[in-house]
N, C-alpha and C positions, 0 to 999 in steps of 0.2 A: 163689460165697461173695461175689467181692467185690457184682457184681450188688447182691445185697442189701440188703448194708453200706451203700451207693452209697444202693437206695431206703429205709433209715433212716436212713439221716442228713440226704438232703433231703423225710423227716414221710410216702412212698412206700411205709410197709412194710407196711399194710392188703394194697394191692399184690400185696407183692415175694411176702408172703403165703399170696398165694390161686394166683396164674399158678404156681409152681412146687409146689404138688399136680397142677392142669393137665393142665402141661407132662412131671414123671408122666406120671397117666392116662391120658396123649396118648399114651402105645407100648403099656398095655394090648391083646390081644385075646380074646377068648370074654365070657363072658358073667360079668353085671355083678355086686361084691360092693361095697355099698354099705357103706364100711371107713372112711372115716374122717365122724365129723360137722361139717358146719361149725356151729359156733357154736351154742346153748341148741334144744335141744330139749325139748316140753311137752306133758301127755296132761291135764287135766282132772279124771282121778279120779283120775294120780299120788297116794296119801297116802293111800288106802279101805284100807289091807293088802291089795290084791290088786292092783292097777294102781302100773308106773311107766311112768316118760318114755320112746319110741322109743329104742336104737335098733341100730348099725349094725351087721350080718351079714355074717359071708363066704354070699354070693345077695340078699340082700337086706334088707328095714331091718321088723326085729324090735317089736313092741311087747306089751314083755312085761303079762298079765294072767292071772289062774286064775280069776277066777269059772266057776261053774262053765256060764254060755251067756254067746257072746259072737256080734251076728250084723253082719259085716261092715259098715251100709249106704252107704259114704260115702269109705273111702280109699283114698286112690289116689297117684302119687309119679308126677312131674311132671317131662320135663327145660325147666334152669332152664341157659340158658347152649352153651357148645361142648360138641360128643362128640356124639350116638346117644343114642335105643332103642324100644326095639323097641313102643315106648306102654306107656298106662296097665294095669298085668295085675290083675287079680282077688285081697284079701288069703287065703292059709290058715287058717284056722281051725285053732288048737291044744290043745290040754290049758293050756300054758302061754302064752300069747296068741295073738298076729296074725305072720300073715308075709306082708309082698308083696314078692314076687320084683323082683326091678329084672336087666335085658340092656341091655345097654351102656356106654357112657363120658361120661361127664362130671355136671351138675350133679345133684339130682334132689331136687323138692320134695318134704315128701309133708306131705298135709293131707286135714281129712275127720274123719268122725266114724263110729264103731261103734254097739252097741248090747247094753248088759249087763244081764243080771237085778239085779235090786239090790228086796231082800225081795221085795211082793207086788204091784212093776210091774219097770219099766225104768229108765236113768235113760242120755243121748245121749253119751258119753267124746267129747270134740277135741282130733284132737292135731292137730301139727304138726314140723316140724324140717327142716332145710338137711342136705343128707347128696355127700362127694362119689363117686363112683358107677365103679365101674374094672375 
């Protein structure tokens, strides 16, 4: 705690707040749970009454979207910073949305798009976010 107080007093609050969760994540083992969002996550289709921003869940990152048809064309999570991930894993389509499984420890960046039915056509939904994986 003294280190955190020192960092805040010297203007290094952002570094200390990111370093503390990374230190905790380094001690974890097994498959990753994306259980902490690091900043805002976005979904360009949020607000249409069916979709909302991605959220961290046990075992991955979940993109809520209750549209009847969803196709994950390019949604993925990539490693950033420290830790290890077992590569990009494909999104699983669920009735409530899309689940992108995560494995490993570190920081993962969610990016990409998915298609969903809208009226007689389709719309591409862009998603982004950064998550602590542990």
